[in-house]
C-alpha positions in Angstrom: -188.2 161.9 49.5 -189.5 161.3 46.0 -189.1 157.8 44.5 -189.8 156.1 41.4 -192.7 153.8 41.5 -194.2 151.2 39.0 -197.4 149.8 39.1 -199.3 147.1 37.1 -202.6 148.7 36.0 -205.5 146.3 35.4 -208.5 147.2 32.9 -206.3 149.6 30.7 -207.5 148.7 27.1 -206.7 151.7 25.0 -204.7 155.1 24.9 -207.7 156.8 26.0 -207.6 154.9 29.4 -204.0 156.1 29.7 -204.7 159.8 29.1 -207.6 159.8 31.7 -204.9 158.0 34.2 -202.3 160.7 33.2 -204.3 163.7 33.7 -205.8 162.6 37.1 -202.2 162.0 38.5 -201.2 165.2 36.9 -203.6 166.9 39.2 -202.1 165.7 42.3 -199.4 167.8 44.0 -196.2 165.8 44.5 -196.7 163.6 41.6 -194.4 163.7 38.7 -192.8 161.9 35.7 -196.0 160.0 35.1 -195.8 157.5 32.2 -198.4 155.0 31.3 -197.8 152.0 28.9 -201.1 150.4 27.6 -199.2 147.8 25.7 -197.1 146.8 29.0 -200.1 147.5 31.4 -197.9 149.5 33.6 -197.6 153.0 35.1 -194.7 154.6 36.4 -194.5 158.0 38.3 -192.4 159.9 40.9 -193.9 160.4 44.1 -193.3 161.0 48.0 -194.7 158.3 50.3 -197.6 160.8 51.7 -199.2 161.1 48.4 -198.7 157.6 46.9 -201.9 156.6 48.4 -203.7 159.6 46.7 -202.2 158.5 43.5 -203.5 154.9 43.9 -207.1 156.1 45.0 -207.2 158.4 41.8 -206.5 155.4 39.3 -209.0 153.3 41.1 -211.6 156.0 41.2 -211.3 155.9 37.3 -212.2 152.2 37.4 -209.0 150.3 37.1 -207.2 147.9 39.3 -203.8 148.9 40.3 -200.8 147.0 42.2 -197.2 148.2 43.1 -194.4 146.3 41.1 -191.6 145.7 43.8 -188.1 147.0 42.3 -186.8 143.3 42.5 -189.6 141.7 40.5 -187.5 142.0 37.4 -190.1 141.9 34.5 -192.8 141.4 36.8 -195.3 143.2 34.9 -194.4 141.2 31.8 -194.4 137.8 33.5 -197.9 138.2 35.4 -200.3 136.2 33.6 -203.8 138.1 33.0 -206.9 136.6 34.0 -209.1 134.9 31.3 -211.4 137.4 29.3 -214.7 135.9 30.6 -213.7 136.3 34.3 -213.2 140.1 34.2 -215.6 142.7 35.5 -216.0 143.9 31.8 -217.3 140.6 30.9 -219.4 140.2 33.7 -221.2 143.6 33.3 -221.4 142.9 29.6 -223.2 139.5 30.5 -225.6 141.2 33.2 -226.5 144.1 30.4 -227.5 141.3 28.0 -229.5 139.4 30.3 -231.2 142.6 31.1 -232.0 143.0 27.3 -233.1 139.4 27.0 -235.6 139.8 29.9 -236.7 143.3 28.5 -237.4 142.1 24.9 -240.3 139.5 25.6 -241.6 141.9 28.2 -241.8 144.7 25.7 -243.5 142.4 23.0 -246.0 141.0 25.4 -246.6 144.5 27.3 -246.0 147.2 24.7 -247.1 150.1 26.9 -244.4 149.1 29.4 -241.8 148.3 27.0 -239.9 151.7 27.1 -239.7 151.1 30.9 -238.3 147.7 30.5 -235.7 148.7 28.2 -234.9 151.7 30.1 -234.2 149.3 33.3 -232.0 147.2 31.0 -230.2 149.8 29.7 -229.4 151.2 33.3 -227.5 147.9 34.1 -224.8 149.0 32.0 -225.2 152.7 31.7 -224.9 153.3 35.5 -221.1 152.2 35.8 -220.4 153.9 32.4 -221.8 157.0 33.5 -220.0 156.9 37.0 -216.5 156.2 35.2 -217.4 159.4 33.0 -218.2 161.4 36.4 -215.0 160.3 37.9 -212.9 161.1 34.7 -214.5 164.6 34.6 -213.9 165.4 38.3 -210.2 164.4 37.5 -210.0 166.5 34.7 -210.9 164.5 31.6 -214.4 165.7 30.8 -214.4 164.7 27.1 -214.1 160.8 27.4 -215.6 157.9 25.3 -217.9 157.3 28.7 -219.0 160.9 28.2 -220.1 160.5 24.8 -221.7 157.1 25.6 -223.7 158.6 28.4 -225.1 161.5 26.6 -226.0 159.2 23.4 -227.9 156.8 25.8 -229.8 159.5 27.8 -230.5 161.7 24.8 -231.9 158.5 23.0 -234.2 157.6 26.1 -235.3 161.2 25.9 -236.5 161.2 22.2 -238.4 157.9 22.9 -235.7 155.5 21.4 -235.3 153.4 24.7 -235.0 150.1 22.8 -232.2 151.3 20.7 -230.5 152.8 23.6 -230.4 149.6 25.5 -228.8 148.0 22.3 -226.3 150.8 22.2 -225.2 150.2 25.6 -224.8 146.6 25.3 -222.8 146.9 22.0 -220.6 149.4 23.6 -219.9 147.1 26.6 -219.3 144.1 24.2 -216.9 146.6 22.5 -215.1 147.4 25.4 -214.6 143.6 26.5 -213.1 142.8 22.9 -210.8 145.7 23.2 -209.4 144.1 26.4 -209.2 141.0 24.6 -207.2 142.4 22.0 -205.0 144.5 24.5 -204.1 141.3 26.2 -203.0 139.6 23.0 -200.7 142.7 22.6 -199.2 142.5 26.0 -198.6 138.6 25.5 -195.9 139.5 23.2 -193.7 140.4 26.0 -195.1 137.9 28.5 -194.0 135.2 26.1 -190.4 136.4 26.5 -190.4 136.5 30.1 -192.0 132.9 30.1 -189.3 131.4 28.3 -187.2 131.1 31.6 -188.1 128.0 33.3 -189.3 128.3 37.2 -187.1 125.6 38.4 -183.4 124.5 38.0 -181.3 121.4 38.8 -178.5 122.6 41.0 -175.3 120.4 41.3 -174.1 119.9 44.9 -170.7 119.5 46.3 -171.2 115.7 47.1 -172.3 115.2 43.3 -176.0 115.0 43.9 -178.4 117.5 42.4 -181.3 119.3 43.8 -184.3 121.1 42.0 -184.5 124.5 43.4 -186.3 127.7 42.2 -184.7 129.3 39.4 -185.0 132.8 40.9 -182.6 131.5 44.0 -179.6 130.9 41.6 -176.7 133.1 42.3 -173.4 133.5 40.4 -171.1 130.8 40.8 -173.7 128.0 41.2 -173.0 124.9 39.1 -176.3 123.7 37.5 -177.0 120.7 35.2 -179.2 121.2 32.1 -180.6 118.0 30.5 -181.5 117.3 26.7 -184.9 119.2 26.0 -184.4 121.3 28.9 -184.3 125.3 28.9 -181.4 127.1 30.4 -182.7 128.5 33.8 -179.8 131.3 33.9 -177.1 132.8 31.8 -173.6 131.1 32.4 -170.9 129.7 30.8 -170.7 125.6 30.1 -168.0 123.9 32.3 -168.6 120.4 30.9 -170.2 118.9 28.1 -170.9 119.5 24.5 -174.2 119.8 22.9 -176.3 121.8 20.3 -178.1 124.9 21.9 -181.2 126.4 20.3 -180.8 130.1 20.7 -184.0 131.0 18.5 -186.0 132.0 21.6 -183.7 134.8 22.5 -181.6 135.7 19.4 -183.8 134.4 16.6 -181.1 132.3 15.3 -183.2 129.3 13.8 -179.9 127.0 13.6 -178.8 125.3 17.0 -175.2 126.1 17.9 -172.8 123.7 18.9 -171.4 124.6 22.1 -168.8 123.4 24.7 -166.6 124.1 27.7 -166.1 127.8 28.0 -169.0 128.8 25.8 -171.6 131.4 27.2 -175.2 130.3 27.4 -178.3 132.3 27.5 -181.3 131.6 30.0 -184.2 130.5 28.1 -182.3 128.8 25.4 -182.7 124.9 24.7 -180.1 122.4 24.9 -181.0 119.8 22.4 -178.9 116.6 22.4 -176.6 116.4 25.4 -176.2 117.4 29.3 -174.5 120.3 30.1 -172.8 121.5 33.1 -173.1 125.3 33.6 -171.7 127.6 36.0 -173.9 130.5 36.6 -173.0 134.0 36.0 -175.7 136.6 36.3 -178.5 136.9 39.1 -181.8 136.0 37.6 -183.0 139.6 37.4 -180.0 140.4 35.4 -180.0 137.6 32.9 -180.0 138.6 29.0 -183.6 137.8 28.7 -184.8 139.7 31.7 -182.8 142.7 30.5 -184.5 142.6 27.3 -188.0 142.3 28.9 -187.2 145.2 31.1 -185.9 147.5 28.1 -188.7 146.4 25.9 -191.2 147.4 28.5 -189.5 150.8 29.0 -189.5 151.3 25.2 -193.2 150.7 25.1 -193.6 153.6 27.6 -191.6 156.0 25.5 -194.2 157.3 22.8 -193.2 157.8 19.2 -193.6 161.1 17.5 -196.5 160.1 15.7 -198.3 158.6 18.6 -197.9 161.9 20.7 -199.5 163.7 17.4 -202.3 161.4 17.6 -202.7 161.8 21.4 -202.8 165.7 20.9 -205.2 165.4 18.0 -207.7 163.2 20.1 -207.6 165.8 22.9 -209.0 168.2 20.4 -211.1 165.7 18.3 -213.5 164.8 21.2 -214.6 168.3 22.2 -214.9 169.2 18.6 -217.2 166.2 17.9 -219.4 167.4 21.1 -219.6 170.9 19.6 -220.5 169.5 16.0 -223.2 167.1 17.3 -224.6 170.1 19.1 -224.9 172.1 15.9 -226.4 169.1 14.1 -229.1 169.0 16.6 -230.2 172.4 16.8 -229.3 174.2 13.5 -231.6 172.4 11.0 -234.6 172.9 13.2 -233.9 176.5 13.9 -232.7 177.4 10.3 -235.1 175.4 8.1 -237.5 174.2 10.5 -236.6 170.4 10.3 -237.9 168.0 12.8 -236.1 168.3 16.1 -236.5 164.5 16.8 -234.7 163.4 13.7 -231.9 165.8 13.9 -231.3 165.0 17.5 -231.5 161.3 16.7 -228.8 162.1 14.2 -226.5 164.2 16.6 -226.5 161.1 19.0 -225.5 159.1 16.2 -222.8 161.4 15.5 -221.5 161.4 18.9 -221.1 157.8 19.1 -219.4 158.0 15.4 -216.9 160.5 17.1 -215.7 158.2 19.8 -211.7 158.2 19.3 -210.8 154.9 20.5 -210.1 153.1 17.3 -208.1 156.3 16.3 -205.8 156.6 19.5 -205.2 152.7 19.6 -204.0 152.6 16.0 -200.4 154.0 16.8 -199.6 152.6 20.1 -201.0 149.0 19.2 -198.6 148.9 16.2 -195.7 150.3 18.0 -195.9 147.7 20.7 -196.4 145.0 18.5 -193.3 146.0 16.6 -191.1 146.2 19.4 -192.3 142.7 20.7 -191.8 141.1 17.2 -188.3 142.6 17.0 -187.3 141.4 20.7 -188.5 137.7 19.9 -186.1 137.8 16.8 -183.1 139.1 18.6 -183.7 142.7 17.3 -183.9 145.3 20.4 -185.2 148.5 19.5 -185.3 151.1 22.3 -188.8 153.0 21.9 -191.5 153.9 19.6 -189.4 157.1 18.4 -186.4 154.7 17.4 -188.6 152.5 15.7 -190.2 155.5 13.7 -186.5 156.8 12.9 -185.5 153.4 11.6 -188.1 153.4 8.7 -186.5 156.9 7.4 -182.9 155.5 7.4 -181.2 155.8 3.9 -177.6 155.4 4.8 -175.9 153.0 7.3 -172.2 153.4 8.4 -170.8 150.1 9.5 -168.0 149.0 11.4 -165.4 146.4 10.0 -164.1 144.4 12.8 -166.6 142.4 14.7 -169.3 143.5 12.8 -168.9 143.0 9.0 -166.2 140.4 9.9 -166.0 137.9 12.5 -163.6 139.9 14.9 -161.4 137.0 15.0 -158.7 135.7 12.7 -159.1 132.3 11.2 -156.2 130.4 9.3 -156.7 130.7 5.6 -153.4 129.4 4.3 -150.7 126.9 5.4 -147.6 126.5 3.4 -145.2 123.6 3.8 -141.7 124.6 3.0 -140.2 121.4 4.4 -142.6 118.3 5.1 -146.3 118.5 5.2 -148.9 120.9 6.0 -149.9 118.8 9.0 -146.6 118.9 10.2 -146.4 122.7 10.0 -149.6 122.9 11.6 -148.7 120.6 14.5 -145.5 122.3 15.4 -147.2 125.8 15.2 -149.6 124.5 17.5 -147.4 122.9 19.9 -145.8 126.4 20.5 -149.3 128.2 20.8 -151.0 125.4 23.1 -151.1 127.5 26.1 -151.6 131.1 24.4 -154.6 133.1 24.3 -153.4 135.4 21.5 -155.9 135.7 18.7 -153.6 134.3 16.2 -152.6 131.4 18.5 -156.3 130.8 18.7 -156.8 130.7 15.1 -153.9 128.2 14.7 -155.3 125.8 17.7 -158.6 125.9 16.0 -157.2 124.9 12.5 -155.3 122.2 14.2 -158.4 121.0 15.8 -160.6 121.0 12.6 -157.9 118.9 11.1 -157.9 116.4 13.9 -154.4 116.9 14.7 -153.2 116.0 18.3 -151.4 118.7 20.0 -148.6 118.0 22.0 -147.3 121.2 24.0 -143.8 122.4 23.2 -141.4 122.7 26.4 -139.5 125.6 27.4 -141.9 127.9 25.8 -141.0 131.7 25.8 -142.7 134.7 24.1 -140.3 137.1 22.7 -142.0 140.5 22.8 -142.9 141.8 19.3 -141.1 139.0 17.6 -142.9 135.7 18.3 -142.7 132.8 20.4 -139.8 129.9 20.9 -139.8 126.3 22.7 -138.7 122.9 22.0 -140.4 119.5 20.9 -138.8 116.4 20.2 -135.5 117.9 20.8 -136.1 120.3 17.8 -135.7 124.1 18.4 -139.0 125.9 17.1 -139.9 129.4 16.3 -142.9 131.0 15.4 -143.0 134.9 14.5 -143.2 137.6 12.4 -141.4 137.2 8.9 -139.0 140.2 10.0 -138.1 138.4 13.2 -137.8 134.9 11.6 -135.4 136.4 8.7 -133.3 137.5 11.4 -132.7 134.2 12.8 -132.7 132.3 9.3 -132.4 134.1 6.1 -135.5 133.6 3.9 -135.0 132.8 0.1 -136.6 135.2 -2.7 -139.2 132.6 -3.3 -140.5 132.6 0.4 -140.3 136.2 0.6 -142.4 136.6 -2.7 -144.9 134.2 -1.4 -145.1 136.1 2.0 -145.6 139.5 0.0 -148.5 137.8 -2.0 -150.3 136.8 1.0 -149.8 140.1 2.9 -151.0 141.8 -0.3 -154.3 139.8 0.1 -154.7 141.5 3.5 -153.7 138.6 5.5 -151.2 138.4 8.7 -148.2 135.9 8.0 -146.2 134.0 10.7 -143.1 131.9 9.8 -142.4 128.5 11.4 -138.5 127.8 11.9 -137.2 124.3 12.7 -133.8 123.9 14.0 -133.3 127.7 12.5 -134.6 126.7 9.3 -137.7 127.8 7.5 -140.3 125.0 7.8 -143.7 126.8 6.8 -145.8 129.8 6.5 -149.2 130.2 8.3 -151.4 133.2 7.0 -154.4 134.4 9.2 -157.2 136.9 8.3 -160.3 138.3 9.8 -162.8 136.9 7.5 -166.1 138.4 6.6 -169.4 137.0 8.6 -171.2 134.3 6.7 -174.2 136.8 6.3 -172.4 140.2 5.8 -172.6 140.1 1.8 -176.3 138.9 1.9 -177.0 141.6 4.8 -175.4 144.4 2.6 -177.4 143.4 -0.4 -180.6 143.5 1.7 -179.9 147.1 2.6 -179.4 148.0 -0.9 -182.9 146.4 -1.9 -184.3 148.7 0.7 -182.7 151.6 -0.9 -180.1 152.1 1.9 -176.7 153.0 1.1 -174.0 151.1 3.2 -170.4 152.4 4.1 -167.7 150.7 5.7 -165.8 152.7 8.4 -162.9 151.2 10.1 -159.7 151.9 12.1 -157.8 149.3 10.0 -155.3 150.0 7.5 -156.1 150.7 3.9 -155.2 147.4 2.2 -157.0 145.3 4.5 -160.1 147.6 4.3 -159.9 147.4 0.4 -159.8 143.9 0.4 -162.8 143.4 2.8 -164.7 146.2 1.0 -163.8 144.6 -2.5 -165.0 141.1 -1.1 -168.3 142.5 0.1 -169.2 145.3 -2.5 -169.1 148.3 -0.1 -167.2 151.4 -0.2 -164.6 151.5 2.4 -163.1 154.3 4.4 -160.2 153.3 6.3 -157.5 154.2 8.9 -160.0 156.3 11.0 -159.9 157.3 14.4 -163.2 157.3 16.8 -163.3 160.9 16.1 -163.1 160.7 12.3 -166.1 158.1 12.4 -168.2 160.8 14.1 -167.2 163.4 11.5 -168.0 161.2 8.8 -171.6 160.4 10.4 -172.2 164.2 10.9 -171.2 165.0 7.4 -173.6 162.4 5.9 -176.3 163.7 8.2 -175.5 167.3 6.9 -175.9 166.0 3.4 -179.4 165.3 4.1 -179.2 161.7 4.9 -180.9 159.6 7.8 -177.9 157.8 9.0 -177.9 154.5 11.2 -174.3 153.8 12.7 -173.7 150.2 13.3 -170.6 148.9 15.3 -169.5 147.2 18.7 -170.7 149.9 21.1 -167.1 150.7 22.4 -164.8 152.2 20.1 -167.8 153.5 17.8 -169.5 155.1 20.8 -169.0 158.8 19.6 -170.3 157.9 16.0 -173.0 155.9 17.5 -174.1 158.8 19.5 -174.0 161.1 16.4 -176.0 159.1 14.2 -179.7 159.3 14.1 -179.8 155.8 15.1 -177.0 153.9 16.7 -177.2 150.3 16.6 -175.0 147.7 18.6 -173.9 144.5 17.4 -173.1 141.7 19.9 -174.7 138.3 21.3 -176.5 139.7 24.1 -173.7 141.5 26.0 -174.1 144.5 28.4 -172.4 146.8 25.8 -174.9 145.4 23.0 -177.8 145.9 25.3 -177.0 149.2 27.0 -175.3 151.1 24.4 -177.0 152.6 21.3 -180.5 153.2 20.3 -180.9 149.5 19.1 -179.2 146.2 19.7 -178.7 143.1 17.3 -178.3 140.4 19.9 -177.1 137.9 17.4 -174.8 140.2 15.8 -175.9 139.4 12.3 -175.4 142.0 9.4 -178.7 141.0 7.9 -180.3 141.9 11.0 -179.7 145.7 10.2 -181.9 145.2 7.1 -184.6 143.4 9.3 -184.8 146.3 11.7 -185.3 148.9 8.8 -187.8 146.7 7.2 -189.7 146.0 10.6 -189.8 149.9 11.1 -191.2 150.2 7.6 -193.7 147.6 8.2 -194.9 149.1 11.4 -195.3 152.7 10.0 -197.4 151.2 7.1 -199.4 149.3 9.5 -200.0 152.6 11.3 -201.2 154.4 8.4 -203.5 151.6 7.3 -205.1 151.6 11.0 -205.5 155.6 10.7 -207.1 154.8 7.6 -209.6 152.3 8.7 -210.4 154.4 12.0 -211.0 157.7 9.9 -212.4 156.0 6.9 -215.2 154.2 8.8 -216.2 157.5 10.7 -216.3 159.3 7.5 -218.6 156.6 6.0 -221.0 156.5 9.0 -221.0 160.3 9.0 -222.2 160.6 5.6 -224.8 157.8 6.1 -226.0 158.9 9.3 -226.6 162.7 8.1 -228.6 160.9 5.1 -230.5 159.0 7.5 -229.2 155.6 6.4 -227.5 154.5 9.7 -228.3 155.2 13.3 -227.4 154.7 16.8 -226.5 151.0 16.8 -224.6 150.8 13.5 -222.4 153.9 14.6 -221.4 152.1 18.0 -220.9 148.6 16.2 -218.9 150.5 13.6 -216.6 152.2 16.1 -216.3 149.0 18.1 -215.4 147.0 14.9 -212.8 149.6 13.8 -211.0 149.5 17.4 -211.0 145.7 17.1 -209.8 145.9 13.5 -206.7 148.0 14.0 -206.0 146.0 17.0 -205.6 142.8 15.1 -203.9 144.5 12.2 -201.3 145.6 14.5 -201.1 142.0 15.9 -199.9 141.0 12.4 -196.7 142.4 12.9 -196.1 139.9 15.5 -195.6 137.1 12.9 -193.9 139.6 10.3 -190.9 140.1 12.3 -189.1 142.5 9.9 -188.0 139.9 7.2 -185.5 141.4 4.9 
């Protein structure tokens, strides 16, 4: 029976490494669905138990280390610390080759007659492992590899008497491979940094009131843990006791710590800044928000962007073409015009080294991996290179209102005292709503808390379906409900009705407080725009993206929110209406992103070119759509698009560097200005340059 297996692969530095592994495994019967991620250092495949050993042996034969990742090891590939670069086999081989050259140089100077032999022996120290890898790759179905080009160039240089230069070229090649490994390790560090945010231990509270330090991965839902000031929270959970400011920047990118108290949710990896919290664990360690983010980003890095797939296809044709052109350069000038064989064979060998595709094939995946990691570290979860690439082309965004442009919960905007004071109106209303979880009740209680009003629960509280709630406080009969229901109990005068109409005209919901069956006050609530909503919409417009609001809410409320935020509003829409509008926008030639909560917007999210779910790390936000803004900020939509455009610009820069250096070296080599060692030095330099350029994205993060 086939099963999906995931491996950690060591020594994989560039896309050509991945291509060799994919080709070798594709030749094994019983192995399928092979996916290699250079950025994550992982291999995923489907295979039966009887061919699993063959697959592992094929990878090892190519010179890579391979280790199975157990299904229970959440984020294991990301969490594993890579060995220091100077302890790797590539570092040891480069050092041995350098030592051989250091020994050969004085021998060659002292005994010129044996200098070729000394340099040839020094060259063989590095060339034998390279040639062995080339033969293994050829047997596995990849005859045109960088190792093949290197081996031909080095052997050819010895044949034409350039032994000293051949030894230098081999050493430079090994140093270049070592630098590629260091650069690839830096790319993988972006995701490892996410996994490393979660502490390894936790302080579990025991029933007898004592605490015990335990491994964080042993926590289970229901456990009670204590988190001290300055500590990272070891698991997702809910606060049971205590109030503190929690720094969520490591997970959501939010720079300002949030004040949280009992009932509030917290994420693993976030930091308690100023007080002790008691937290009830709500998720297994492997199911925490940050663990899911690590897994999703690792999976995203395995999904190739269209441009990356194009570069891979191009490279497969490019390398054989380089061999063919080099062969023509070696033989045509001597045969056609009688040019010296040695000179043109030397130029052909240099051309082989110039043609090494490493810098070109790594230009795209390095930037994609860095872009995905940069987004994840700032609460922008983008599921794959294809999504990242499409985001940069977005020129229209359809945004939900409730919970996206607005906070999703009403707040009290007006308290009108018809009798007594506003504080008295709030106190009586809060007394009736003290035990209710209705959104309007929560808004009234929050406003009373902000005003430092002590809430005394009313007695005999009874909800009247569709009308309101009634009860008694201090022997007074209280009623809080809709204006129509209140008017049926106690007639409202013209001024009060006019005030209610004015408040409702502003898109607010009004409730009336009756005390002893007489109107005592009005309370208006409204779902207000998010603090960053207007800034987020303006940021989209600066990027040339046209936003439009799609909502199922009534037209008056939608018009009020749209007017306040300066956005076109389309209201009273069913889910299928939103989907239809998104399709109409696409039919008009727009590249559309749909932004919503991922639930009632699901049809429109699926219909859009890119679906972006909003939410603070919830299952819906992480699993629905093509991308998710974990903090739920409108501004993050613009940041995603900016990050995508920065990434695509970075890729274009990388390709320009890779091909530009090759073009310069091609001309200078044919003119006889440069030779073998400048060619390999330039190729190595280009590979390191494009990788370091991609790493700049880790610091950019899609600023809008």
